[in-house]
N, CA, C and O atoms as CSV, one atom per row, in Angstrom:
chain,resi,resn,atom,element,x,y,z
A,1,MET,N,N,7.229,-4.096,38.281
A,1,MET,CA,C,5.855,-4.459,38.139
A,1,MET,C,C,5.690,-5.618,37.135
A,1,MET,O,O,4.928,-6.548,37.399
A,2,LEU,N,N,6.398,-5.575,35.980
A,2,LEU,CA,C,6.305,-6.629,34.980
A,2,LEU,C,C,7.417,-7.652,35.106
A,2,LEU,O,O,7.583,-8.498,34.228
A,3,LYS,N,N,8.192,-7.584,36.204
A,3,LYS,CA,C,9.383,-8.398,36.334
A,3,LYS,C,C,9.109,-9.887,36.181
A,3,LYS,O,O,9.839,-10.546,35.441
A,4,GLY,N,N,8.137,-10.435,36.812
A,4,GLY,CA,C,7.849,-11.861,36.722
A,4,GLY,C,C,6.829,-12.189,35.636
A,4,GLY,O,O,6.477,-13.354,35.456
A,5,PHE,N,N,6.359,-11.196,34.922
A,5,PHE,CA,C,5.291,-11.377,33.944
A,5,PHE,C,C,5.796,-11.950,32.618
A,5,PHE,O,O,5.159,-12.850,32.070
A,6,ILE,N,N,6.912,-11.461,32.087
A,6,ILE,CA,C,7.461,-11.931,30.816
A,6,ILE,C,C,8.660,-12.825,31.110
A,6,ILE,O,O,9.583,-12.432,31.822
A,7,ARG,N,N,8.632,-14.031,30.553
A,7,ARG,CA,C,9.710,-14.984,30.771
A,7,ARG,C,C,10.500,-15.169,29.489
A,7,ARG,O,O,10.100,-14.693,28.427
A,8,LYS,N,N,11.623,-15.863,29.595
A,8,LYS,CA,C,12.458,-16.129,28.423
A,8,LYS,C,C,11.700,-16.933,27.379
A,8,LYS,O,O,11.859,-16.697,26.182
A,9,ALA,N,N,10.887,-17.868,27.812
A,9,ALA,CA,C,10.108,-18.691,26.877
A,9,ALA,C,C,9.121,-17.831,26.085
A,9,ALA,O,O,8.869,-18.102,24.911
A,10,ASP,N,N,8.564,-16.802,26.716
A,10,ASP,CA,C,7.651,-15.904,26.014
A,10,ASP,C,C,8.396,-15.122,24.924
A,10,ASP,O,O,7.871,-14.938,23.826
A,11,ILE,N,N,9.588,-14.674,25.218
A,11,ILE,CA,C,10.394,-13.937,24.251
A,11,ILE,C,C,10.784,-14.846,23.084
A,11,ILE,O,O,10.725,-14.426,21.929
A,12,VAL,N,N,11.181,-16.082,23.374
A,12,VAL,CA,C,11.542,-17.035,22.319
A,12,VAL,C,C,10.325,-17.324,21.434
A,12,VAL,O,O,10.445,-17.349,20.209
A,13,LEU,N,N,9.169,-17.538,22.037
A,13,LEU,CA,C,7.941,-17.793,21.285
A,13,LEU,C,C,7.603,-16.595,20.397
A,13,LEU,O,O,7.226,-16.772,19.238
A,14,PHE,N,N,7.732,-15.404,20.921
A,14,PHE,CA,C,7.466,-14.183,20.157
A,14,PHE,C,C,8.398,-14.088,18.948
A,14,PHE,O,O,7.943,-13.772,17.849
A,15,ILE,N,N,9.673,-14.352,19.128
A,15,ILE,CA,C,10.658,-14.304,18.037
A,15,ILE,C,C,10.334,-15.366,16.983
A,15,ILE,O,O,10.429,-15.096,15.786
A,16,ILE,N,N,9.954,-16.567,17.416
A,16,ILE,CA,C,9.598,-17.631,16.473
A,16,ILE,C,C,8.367,-17.237,15.655
A,16,ILE,O,O,8.348,-17.430,14.439
A,17,LEU,N,N,7.353,-16.694,16.299
A,17,LEU,CA,C,6.140,-16.291,15.586
A,17,LEU,C,C,6.416,-15.168,14.585
A,17,LEU,O,O,5.895,-15.193,13.470
A,18,ILE,N,N,7.215,-14.201,14.967
A,18,ILE,CA,C,7.579,-13.106,14.054
A,18,ILE,C,C,8.367,-13.658,12.869
A,18,ILE,O,O,8.125,-13.268,11.727
A,19,SER,N,N,9.306,-14.562,13.134
A,19,SER,CA,C,10.110,-15.159,12.062
A,19,SER,C,C,9.241,-15.955,11.088
A,19,SER,O,O,9.433,-15.871,9.875
A,20,LEU,N,N,8.284,-16.728,11.613
A,20,LEU,CA,C,7.372,-17.474,10.753
A,20,LEU,C,C,6.514,-16.536,9.902
A,20,LEU,O,O,6.266,-16.819,8.730
A,21,GLY,N,N,6.070,-15.447,10.470
A,21,GLY,CA,C,5.276,-14.472,9.723
A,21,GLY,C,C,6.063,-13.848,8.590
A,21,GLY,O,O,5.551,-13.714,7.479
A,22,ILE,N,N,7.303,-13.465,8.857
A,22,ILE,CA,C,8.155,-12.870,7.819
A,22,ILE,C,C,8.468,-13.894,6.739
A,22,ILE,O,O,8.421,-13.578,5.550
A,23,ALA,N,N,8.789,-15.124,7.144
A,23,ALA,CA,C,9.110,-16.172,6.163
A,23,ALA,C,C,7.912,-16.484,5.277
A,23,ALA,O,O,8.078,-16.661,4.070
A,24,SER,N,N,6.722,-16.555,5.837
A,24,SER,CA,C,5.547,-16.848,5.011
A,24,SER,C,C,5.220,-15.693,4.072
A,24,SER,O,O,4.760,-15.928,2.954
A,25,SER,N,N,5.444,-14.465,4.494
A,25,SER,CA,C,5.231,-13.310,3.619
A,25,SER,C,C,6.190,-13.322,2.440
A,25,SER,O,O,5.792,-13.059,1.305
A,26,VAL,N,N,7.442,-13.625,2.708
A,26,VAL,CA,C,8.443,-13.703,1.635
A,26,VAL,C,C,8.106,-14.837,0.681
A,26,VAL,O,O,8.192,-14.671,-0.536
A,27,TRP,N,N,7.725,-15.984,1.222
A,27,TRP,CA,C,7.377,-17.130,0.375
A,27,TRP,C,C,6.184,-16.819,-0.521
A,27,TRP,O,O,6.208,-17.136,-1.710
A,28,LEU,N,N,5.138,-16.202,0.033
A,28,LEU,CA,C,3.955,-15.872,-0.756
A,28,LEU,C,C,4.265,-14.853,-1.846
A,28,LEU,O,O,3.736,-14.955,-2.952
A,29,SER,N,N,5.110,-13.880,-1.551
A,29,SER,CA,C,5.418,-12.863,-2.561
A,29,SER,C,C,6.311,-13.403,-3.674
A,29,SER,O,O,6.261,-12.897,-4.795
A,30,THR,N,N,7.124,-14.416,-3.390
A,30,THR,CA,C,7.996,-14.962,-4.429
A,30,THR,C,C,7.320,-16.061,-5.247
A,30,THR,O,O,7.779,-16.365,-6.348
A,31,THR,N,N,6.245,-16.663,-4.743
A,31,THR,CA,C,5.593,-17.737,-5.480
A,31,THR,C,C,4.458,-17.254,-6.367
A,31,THR,O,O,3.944,-18.039,-7.164
A,32,SER,N,N,4.041,-15.990,-6.262
A,32,SER,CA,C,2.987,-15.508,-7.152
A,32,SER,C,C,3.609,-15.176,-8.504
A,32,SER,O,O,4.657,-14.536,-8.583
A,33,HIS,N,N,2.940,-15.624,-9.567
A,33,HIS,CA,C,3.479,-15.503,-10.911
A,33,HIS,C,C,2.692,-14.484,-11.716
A,33,HIS,O,O,1.480,-14.344,-11.553
A,34,SER,N,N,3.395,-13.780,-12.581
A,34,SER,CA,C,2.713,-12.893,-13.510
A,34,SER,C,C,1.970,-13.743,-14.526
A,34,SER,O,O,2.473,-14.763,-14.997
A,35,GLY,N,N,0.784,-13.311,-14.850
A,35,GLY,CA,C,-0.016,-14.049,-15.808
A,35,GLY,C,C,0.295,-13.624,-17.225
A,35,GLY,O,O,1.072,-12.695,-17.446
A,36,ASP,N,N,-0.315,-14.308,-18.194
A,36,ASP,CA,C,-0.130,-13.895,-19.581
A,36,ASP,C,C,-1.448,-13.776,-20.333
A,36,ASP,O,O,-1.458,-13.372,-21.496
A,37,LYS,N,N,-2.574,-14.126,-19.680
A,37,LYS,CA,C,-3.873,-14.023,-20.332
A,37,LYS,C,C,-4.876,-13.317,-19.434
A,37,LYS,O,O,-4.856,-13.461,-18.211
A,38,VAL,N,N,-5.756,-12.549,-20.073
A,38,VAL,CA,C,-6.857,-11.896,-19.380
A,38,VAL,C,C,-8.141,-12.513,-19.907
A,38,VAL,O,O,-8.399,-12.485,-21.111
A,39,THR,N,N,-8.942,-13.067,-19.016
A,39,THR,CA,C,-10.218,-13.654,-19.413
A,39,THR,C,C,-11.340,-12.776,-18.892
A,39,THR,O,O,-11.397,-12.465,-17.702
A,40,VAL,N,N,-12.229,-12.378,-19.787
A,40,VAL,CA,C,-13.386,-11.568,-19.424
A,40,VAL,C,C,-14.619,-12.452,-19.536
A,40,VAL,O,O,-14.872,-13.063,-20.574
A,41,THR,N,N,-15.387,-12.508,-18.443
A,41,THR,CA,C,-16.606,-13.302,-18.391
A,41,THR,C,C,-17.771,-12.376,-18.085
A,41,THR,O,O,-17.682,-11.535,-17.191
A,42,VAL,N,N,-18.873,-12.529,-18.831
A,42,VAL,CA,C,-20.068,-11.726,-18.610
A,42,VAL,C,C,-21.237,-12.664,-18.333
A,42,VAL,O,O,-21.592,-13.499,-19.164
A,43,ASP,N,N,-21.819,-12.514,-17.169
A,43,ASP,CA,C,-22.961,-13.325,-16.747
A,43,ASP,C,C,-22.669,-14.821,-16.864
A,43,ASP,O,O,-23.523,-15.604,-17.281
A,44,GLY,N,N,-21.439,-15.205,-16.488
A,44,GLY,CA,C,-21.039,-16.606,-16.475
A,44,GLY,C,C,-20.597,-17.159,-17.817
A,44,GLY,O,O,-20.203,-18.322,-17.899
A,45,LYS,N,N,-20.650,-16.354,-18.873
A,45,LYS,CA,C,-20.243,-16.813,-20.206
A,45,LYS,C,C,-18.966,-16.092,-20.627
A,45,LYS,O,O,-18.815,-14.891,-20.403
A,46,LYS,N,N,-18.052,-16.837,-21.238
A,46,LYS,CA,C,-16.780,-16.262,-21.662
A,46,LYS,C,C,-17.023,-15.215,-22.750
A,46,LYS,O,O,-17.602,-15.510,-23.796
A,47,TYR,N,N,-16.571,-13.991,-22.485
A,47,TYR,CA,C,-16.713,-12.880,-23.428
A,47,TYR,C,C,-15.505,-12.797,-24.346
A,47,TYR,O,O,-15.631,-12.523,-25.539
A,48,GLY,N,N,-14.314,-13.042,-23.764
A,48,GLY,CA,C,-13.102,-13.004,-24.562
A,48,GLY,C,C,-11.865,-13.295,-23.742
A,48,GLY,O,O,-11.868,-13.167,-22.518
A,49,VAL,N,N,-10.791,-13.694,-24.443
A,49,VAL,CA,C,-9.491,-13.934,-23.818
A,49,VAL,C,C,-8.492,-13.052,-24.559
A,49,VAL,O,O,-8.440,-13.056,-25.789
A,50,TYR,N,N,-7.705,-12.299,-23.802
A,50,TYR,CA,C,-6.790,-11.321,-24.383
A,50,TYR,C,C,-5.394,-11.508,-23.813
A,50,TYR,O,O,-5.225,-12.031,-22.711
A,51,SER,N,N,-4.404,-11.079,-24.570
A,51,SER,CA,C,-3.022,-11.164,-24.123
A,51,SER,C,C,-2.727,-10.030,-23.151
A,51,SER,O,O,-3.122,-8.886,-23.376
A,52,LEU,N,N,-2.036,-10.358,-22.081
A,52,LEU,CA,C,-1.661,-9.352,-21.093
A,52,LEU,C,C,-0.515,-8.486,-21.598
A,52,LEU,O,O,-0.296,-7.388,-21.085
A,53,SER,N,N,0.217,-8.969,-22.597
A,53,SER,CA,C,1.366,-8.221,-23.108
A,53,SER,C,C,0.976,-7.204,-24.179
A,53,SER,O,O,1.813,-6.399,-24.588
A,54,GLU,N,N,-0.261,-7.224,-24.637
A,54,GLU,CA,C,-0.715,-6.307,-25.681
A,54,GLU,C,C,-1.642,-5.245,-25.081
A,54,GLU,O,O,-2.686,-5.575,-24.518
A,55,ASP,N,N,-1.257,-3.969,-25.204
A,55,ASP,CA,C,-2.093,-2.887,-24.690
A,55,ASP,C,C,-3.396,-2.840,-25.483
A,55,ASP,O,O,-3.394,-2.856,-26.714
A,56,LYS,N,N,-4.520,-2.781,-24.743
A,56,LYS,CA,C,-5.819,-2.854,-25.408
A,56,LYS,C,C,-6.890,-2.271,-24.497
A,56,LYS,O,O,-6.763,-2.305,-23.273
A,57,THR,N,N,-7.941,-1.740,-25.100
A,57,THR,CA,C,-9.118,-1.285,-24.370
A,57,THR,C,C,-10.302,-2.103,-24.840
A,57,THR,O,O,-10.553,-2.206,-26.041
A,58,ILE,N,N,-11.034,-2.686,-23.899
A,58,ILE,CA,C,-12.166,-3.554,-24.214
A,58,ILE,C,C,-13.421,-2.927,-23.618
A,58,ILE,O,O,-13.491,-2.691,-22.412
A,59,ALA,N,N,-14.398,-2.661,-24.456
A,59,ALA,CA,C,-15.682,-2.131,-23.991
A,59,ALA,C,C,-16.685,-3.268,-23.984
A,59,ALA,O,O,-16.972,-3.866,-25.021
A,60,VAL,N,N,-17.214,-3.561,-22.807
A,60,VAL,CA,C,-18.212,-4.622,-22.662
A,60,VAL,C,C,-19.567,-3.945,-22.502
A,60,VAL,O,O,-19.856,-3.342,-21.468
A,61,LYS,N,N,-20.399,-4.054,-23.545
A,61,LYS,CA,C,-21.726,-3.433,-23.532
A,61,LYS,C,C,-22.785,-4.519,-23.461
A,61,LYS,O,O,-22.741,-5.495,-24.210
A,62,GLN,N,N,-23.747,-4.339,-22.547
A,62,GLN,CA,C,-24.887,-5.240,-22.421
A,62,GLN,C,C,-26.109,-4.365,-22.168
A,62,GLN,O,O,-26.391,-3.988,-21.030
A,63,GLY,N,N,-26.807,-4.058,-23.201
A,63,GLY,CA,C,-27.954,-3.158,-23.076
A,63,GLY,C,C,-27.478,-1.772,-22.683
A,63,GLY,O,O,-26.689,-1.150,-23.393
A,64,ASN,N,N,-27.968,-1.291,-21.535
A,64,ASN,CA,C,-27.537,0.031,-21.059
A,64,ASN,C,C,-26.379,-0.059,-20.059
A,64,ASN,O,O,-26.020,0.949,-19.450
A,65,LYS,N,N,-25.796,-1.233,-19.882
A,65,LYS,CA,C,-24.662,-1.419,-18.974
A,65,LYS,C,C,-23.359,-1.368,-19.761
A,65,LYS,O,O,-23.280,-1.880,-20.878
A,66,LEU,N,N,-22.336,-0.747,-19.172
A,66,LEU,CA,C,-21.045,-0.616,-19.842
A,66,LEU,C,C,-19.917,-0.823,-18.844
A,66,LEU,O,O,-19.945,-0.277,-17.741
A,67,ASN,N,N,-18.935,-1.605,-19.233
A,67,ASN,CA,C,-17.689,-1.746,-18.483
A,67,ASN,C,C,-16.548,-1.564,-19.471
A,67,ASN,O,O,-16.551,-2.169,-20.543
A,68,VAL,N,N,-15.575,-0.736,-19.118
A,68,VAL,CA,C,-14.402,-0.523,-19.960
A,68,VAL,C,C,-13.189,-1.085,-19.232
A,68,VAL,O,O,-12.859,-0.665,-18.123
A,69,ILE,N,N,-12.533,-2.045,-19.877
A,69,ILE,CA,C,-11.381,-2.739,-19.302
A,69,ILE,C,C,-10.149,-2.298,-20.071
A,69,ILE,O,O,-10.148,-2.297,-21.302
A,70,ARG,N,N,-9.092,-1.921,-19.344
A,70,ARG,CA,C,-7.852,-1.481,-19.992
A,70,ARG,C,C,-6.711,-2.408,-19.631
A,70,ARG,O,O,-6.471,-2.705,-18.460
A,71,ILE,N,N,-6.011,-2.859,-20.663
A,71,ILE,CA,C,-4.784,-3.637,-20.492
A,71,ILE,C,C,-3.657,-2.713,-20.921
A,71,ILE,O,O,-3.610,-2.265,-22.067
A,72,LYS,N,N,-2.753,-2.432,-19.997
A,72,LYS,CA,C,-1.659,-1.506,-20.299
A,72,LYS,C,C,-0.419,-1.890,-19.503
A,72,LYS,O,O,-0.467,-2.032,-18.281
A,73,HIS,N,N,0.692,-2.056,-20.217
A,73,HIS,CA,C,1.994,-2.373,-19.607
A,73,HIS,C,C,1.927,-3.612,-18.712
A,73,HIS,O,O,2.591,-3.668,-17.677
A,74,GLY,N,N,1.125,-4.602,-19.110
A,74,GLY,CA,C,1.048,-5.852,-18.350
A,74,GLY,C,C,0.118,-5.821,-17.160
A,74,GLY,O,O,0.098,-6.768,-16.373
A,75,TYR,N,N,-0.653,-4.758,-17.004
A,75,TYR,CA,C,-1.602,-4.627,-15.900
A,75,TYR,C,C,-3.006,-4.413,-16.455
A,75,TYR,O,O,-3.173,-3.854,-17.539
A,76,VAL,N,N,-4.010,-4.858,-15.709
A,76,VAL,CA,C,-5.394,-4.726,-16.130
A,76,VAL,C,C,-6.153,-3.908,-15.093
A,76,VAL,O,O,-6.010,-4.123,-13.890
A,77,THR,N,N,-6.967,-2.963,-15.578
A,77,THR,CA,C,-7.835,-2.182,-14.707
A,77,THR,C,C,-9.222,-2.111,-15.322
A,77,THR,O,O,-9.394,-2.280,-16.529
A,78,MET,N,N,-10.196,-1.860,-14.480
A,78,MET,CA,C,-11.553,-1.556,-14.944
A,78,MET,C,C,-11.616,-0.036,-14.868
A,78,MET,O,O,-11.793,0.527,-13.787
A,79,SER,N,N,-11.473,0.626,-16.003
A,79,SER,CA,C,-11.367,2.079,-15.992
A,79,SER,C,C,-12.709,2.784,-15.931
A,79,SER,O,O,-12.788,3.949,-15.540
A,80,GLU,N,N,-13.766,2.079,-16.317
A,80,GLU,CA,C,-15.079,2.700,-16.339
A,80,GLU,C,C,-16.143,1.626,-16.145
A,80,GLU,O,O,-16.002,0.507,-16.638
A,81,ALA,N,N,-17.214,1.974,-15.420
A,81,ALA,CA,C,-18.329,1.049,-15.238
A,81,ALA,C,C,-19.599,1.846,-14.992
A,81,ALA,O,O,-19.570,2.912,-14.377
A,82,SER,N,N,-20.709,1.317,-15.478
A,82,SER,CA,C,-21.985,2.015,-15.320
A,82,SER,C,C,-22.677,1.685,-13.997
A,82,SER,O,O,-23.772,2.183,-13.737
A,83,CYS,N,N,-22.065,0.866,-13.170
A,83,CYS,CA,C,-22.667,0.521,-11.875
A,83,CYS,C,C,-22.559,1.693,-10.905
A,83,CYS,O,O,-21.733,2.587,-11.088
A,84,GLU,N,N,-23.392,1.680,-9.883
A,84,GLU,CA,C,-23.429,2.798,-8.940
A,84,GLU,C,C,-22.268,2.813,-7.954
A,84,GLU,O,O,-21.729,3.879,-7.657
A,85,ASN,N,N,-21.873,1.653,-7.444
A,85,ASN,CA,C,-20.901,1.637,-6.348
A,85,ASN,C,C,-19.453,1.840,-6.782
A,85,ASN,O,O,-18.639,2.277,-5.968
A,86,GLN,N,N,-19.099,1.541,-8.032
A,86,GLN,CA,C,-17.764,1.783,-8.597
A,86,GLN,C,C,-16.635,1.048,-7.870
A,86,GLN,O,O,-15.481,1.470,-7.948
A,87,VAL,N,N,-16.945,-0.032,-7.171
A,87,VAL,CA,C,-15.920,-0.813,-6.473
A,87,VAL,C,C,-14.918,-1.378,-7.475
A,87,VAL,O,O,-13.713,-1.383,-7.221
A,88,CYS,N,N,-15.417,-1.849,-8.608
A,88,CYS,CA,C,-14.540,-2.439,-9.626
A,88,CYS,C,C,-13.593,-1.396,-10.221
A,88,CYS,O,O,-12.457,-1.725,-10.564
A,89,VAL,N,N,-14.029,-0.173,-10.345
A,89,VAL,CA,C,-13.191,0.898,-10.904
A,89,VAL,C,C,-12.112,1.297,-9.897
A,89,VAL,O,O,-10.998,1.648,-10.285
A,90,LYS,N,N,-12.438,1.244,-8.625
A,90,LYS,CA,C,-11.484,1.624,-7.576
A,90,LYS,C,C,-10.483,0.507,-7.266
A,90,LYS,O,O,-9.494,0.742,-6.572
A,91,HIS,N,N,-10.730,-0.701,-7.774
A,91,HIS,CA,C,-9.853,-1.850,-7.517
A,91,HIS,C,C,-8.466,-1.591,-8.099
A,91,HIS,O,O,-8.337,-0.969,-9.153
A,92,LYS,N,N,-7.443,-2.064,-7.420
A,92,LYS,CA,C,-6.069,-1.893,-7.914
A,92,LYS,C,C,-5.851,-2.676,-9.202
A,92,LYS,O,O,-6.586,-3.619,-9.494
A,93,ALA,N,N,-4.858,-2.289,-9.955
A,93,ALA,CA,C,-4.515,-2.996,-11.190
A,93,ALA,C,C,-4.056,-4.406,-10.853
A,93,ALA,O,O,-3.406,-4.629,-9.831
A,94,ILE,N,N,-4.397,-5.358,-11.717
A,94,ILE,CA,C,-4.029,-6.759,-11.481
A,94,ILE,C,C,-3.096,-7.242,-12.583
A,94,ILE,O,O,-3.164,-6.769,-13.717
A,95,SER,N,N,-2.213,-8.198,-12.239
A,95,SER,CA,C,-1.283,-8.754,-13.224
A,95,SER,C,C,-0.844,-10.178,-12.895
A,95,SER,O,O,-0.219,-10.830,-13.731
A,96,LYS,N,N,-1.147,-10.665,-11.726
A,96,LYS,CA,C,-0.673,-11.972,-11.286
A,96,LYS,C,C,-1.750,-13.038,-11.459
A,96,LYS,O,O,-2.943,-12.760,-11.346
A,97,THR,N,N,-1.309,-14.251,-11.732
A,97,THR,CA,C,-2.206,-15.377,-11.919
A,97,THR,C,C,-3.124,-15.542,-10.712
A,97,THR,O,O,-2.670,-15.543,-9.568
A,98,GLY,N,N,-4.416,-15.680,-10.984
A,98,GLY,CA,C,-5.394,-15.869,-9.921
A,98,GLY,C,C,-6.072,-14.595,-9.461
A,98,GLY,O,O,-7.094,-14.670,-8.778
A,99,GLU,N,N,-5.549,-13.429,-9.805
A,99,GLU,CA,C,-6.178,-12.173,-9.405
A,99,GLU,C,C,-7.380,-11.894,-10.298
A,99,GLU,O,O,-7.432,-12.344,-11.442
A,100,SER,N,N,-8.350,-11.144,-9.764
A,100,SER,CA,C,-9.520,-10.801,-10.558
A,100,SER,C,C,-10.128,-9.480,-10.108
A,100,SER,O,O,-9.927,-9.024,-8.982
A,101,ILE,N,N,-10.873,-8.888,-11.020
A,101,ILE,CA,C,-11.685,-7.709,-10.742
A,101,ILE,C,C,-13.111,-8.108,-11.094
A,101,ILE,O,O,-13.362,-8.641,-12.175
A,102,ILE,N,N,-14.043,-7.850,-10.185
A,102,ILE,CA,C,-15.419,-8.283,-10.381
A,102,ILE,C,C,-16.362,-7.096,-10.251
A,102,ILE,O,O,-16.296,-6.345,-9.277
A,103,CYS,N,N,-17.236,-6.931,-11.233
A,103,CYS,CA,C,-18.312,-5.942,-11.179
A,103,CYS,C,C,-19.598,-6.719,-10.963
A,103,CYS,O,O,-20.189,-7.224,-11.917
A,104,LEU,N,N,-20.031,-6.817,-9.723
A,104,LEU,CA,C,-21.214,-7.613,-9.401
A,104,LEU,C,C,-22.493,-7.090,-10.045
A,104,LEU,O,O,-23.250,-7.888,-10.598
A,105,PRO,N,N,-22.772,-5.777,-9.999
A,105,PRO,CA,C,-24.030,-5.313,-10.595
A,105,PRO,C,C,-24.139,-5.628,-12.092
A,105,PRO,O,O,-25.225,-5.944,-12.578
A,106,ASN,N,N,-23.027,-5.545,-12.820
A,106,ASN,CA,C,-23.039,-5.803,-14.259
A,106,ASN,C,C,-22.655,-7.243,-14.608
A,106,ASN,O,O,-22.673,-7.620,-15.779
A,107,LYS,N,N,-22.308,-8.047,-13.601
A,107,LYS,CA,C,-21.942,-9.458,-13.759
A,107,LYS,C,C,-20.741,-9.652,-14.693
A,107,LYS,O,O,-20.726,-10.554,-15.530
A,108,VAL,N,N,-19.747,-8.791,-14.529
A,108,VAL,CA,C,-18.522,-8.865,-15.336
A,108,VAL,C,C,-17.366,-9.289,-14.441
A,108,VAL,O,O,-17.149,-8.709,-13.377
A,109,VAL,N,N,-16.616,-10.316,-14.883
A,109,VAL,CA,C,-15.449,-10.799,-14.151
A,109,VAL,C,C,-14.244,-10.734,-15.076
A,109,VAL,O,O,-14.276,-11.238,-16.198
A,110,VAL,N,N,-13.181,-10.105,-14.587
A,110,VAL,CA,C,-11.913,-10.029,-15.313
A,110,VAL,C,C,-10.899,-10.790,-14.483
A,110,VAL,O,O,-10.670,-10.444,-13.324
A,111,SER,N,N,-10.279,-11.832,-15.057
A,111,SER,CA,C,-9.333,-12.639,-14.280
A,111,SER,C,C,-8.060,-12.884,-15.079
A,111,SER,O,O,-8.059,-12.868,-16.310
A,112,ILE,N,N,-6.969,-13.112,-14.334
A,112,ILE,CA,C,-5.650,-13.348,-14.919
A,112,ILE,C,C,-5.343,-14.835,-14.823
A,112,ILE,O,O,-5.612,-15.470,-13.804
A,113,SER,N,N,-4.776,-15.384,-15.895
A,113,SER,CA,C,-4.366,-16.792,-15.884
A,113,SER,C,C,-3.109,-16.952,-16.714
A,113,SER,O,O,-2.710,-16.050,-17.451
A,114,GLY,N,N,-2.485,-18.129,-16.580
A,114,GLY,CA,C,-1.333,-18.467,-17.402
A,114,GLY,C,C,-0.013,-18.310,-16.695
A,114,GLY,O,O,0.068,-17.789,-15.583
A,115,LYS,N,N,1.028,-18.778,-17.375
A,115,LYS,CA,C,2.424,-18.712,-16.925
A,115,LYS,C,C,2.697,-19.412,-15.621
A,115,LYS,O,O,3.785,-19.253,-15.068
A,116,GLU,N,N,1.771,-20.173,-15.107
A,116,GLU,CA,C,2.011,-20.891,-13.857
A,116,GLU,C,C,1.893,-22.371,-14.146
A,116,GLU,O,O,0.919,-22.821,-14.750
A,117,ALA,N,N,2.877,-23.118,-13.719
A,117,ALA,CA,C,2.837,-24.565,-13.911
A,117,ALA,C,C,1.826,-25.133,-12.933
A,117,ALA,O,O,2.101,-25.242,-11.738
A,118,HIS,N,N,0.657,-25.493,-13.439
A,118,HIS,CA,C,-0.401,-26.007,-12.579
A,118,HIS,C,C,-0.176,-27.478,-12.276
A,118,HIS,O,O,0.122,-28.267,-13.173
A,119,LYS,N,N,-0.313,-27.829,-11.059
A,119,LYS,CA,C,-0.267,-29.213,-10.619
A,119,LYS,C,C,-1.691,-29.726,-10.579
A,119,LYS,O,O,-2.638,-28.955,-10.737
A,120,TYR,N,N,-1.845,-30.998,-10.374
A,120,TYR,CA,C,-3.168,-31.572,-10.286
A,120,TYR,C,C,-3.850,-31.070,-9.011
A,120,TYR,O,O,-3.241,-31.034,-7.942
A,121,ASP,N,N,-5.121,-30.685,-9.141
A,121,ASP,CA,C,-5.874,-30.253,-7.979
A,121,ASP,C,C,-6.293,-31.444,-7.118
A,121,ASP,O,O,-6.361,-31.350,-5.892
A,122,SER,N,N,-6.569,-32.546,-7.775
A,122,SER,CA,C,-6.946,-33.748,-7.043
A,122,SER,C,C,-6.495,-34.956,-7.848
A,122,SER,O,O,-6.209,-34.867,-9.042
A,123,VAL,N,N,-6.443,-36.053,-7.179
A,123,VAL,CA,C,-6.023,-37.282,-7.828
A,123,VAL,C,C,-7.219,-38.209,-7.890
A,123,VAL,O,O,-7.875,-38.469,-6.881
A,124,SER,N,N,-7.490,-38.698,-9.070
A,124,SER,CA,C,-8.599,-39.635,-9.212
A,124,SER,C,C,-8.069,-40.959,-9.758
A,124,SER,O,O,-7.060,-40.997,-10.462
A,125,SER,N,N,-8.754,-42.018,-9.427
A,125,SER,CA,C,-8.311,-43.321,-9.899
A,125,SER,C,C,-9.256,-43.920,-10.904
A,125,SER,O,O,-9.016,-45.022,-11.396
């Protein structure tokens, strides 16, 4: 029934696509770098910058809003938040440059930076 349906070219194309997918996954996992700084921003303003290598608990209070950020063993989590949806608390721990945890209701952003050799984003003359 499927005898004339799948050809050798289809099998070769399938193998090439699978190989490209595996190669890109390996490349992406090896090029992500561990960060060394944690930047906390509240309502668009820098609240503080902390070392990722130092275990610390940061309580961000703004009126009746509270976010508790934990830095432990090189990973950052939002361990507590006064928002209703708790998406930020359920977020996985972050440690790599460019990763972030965002609490939209409380306008708190926790992001990782550093240890990555940044190239120019654009060239100007």
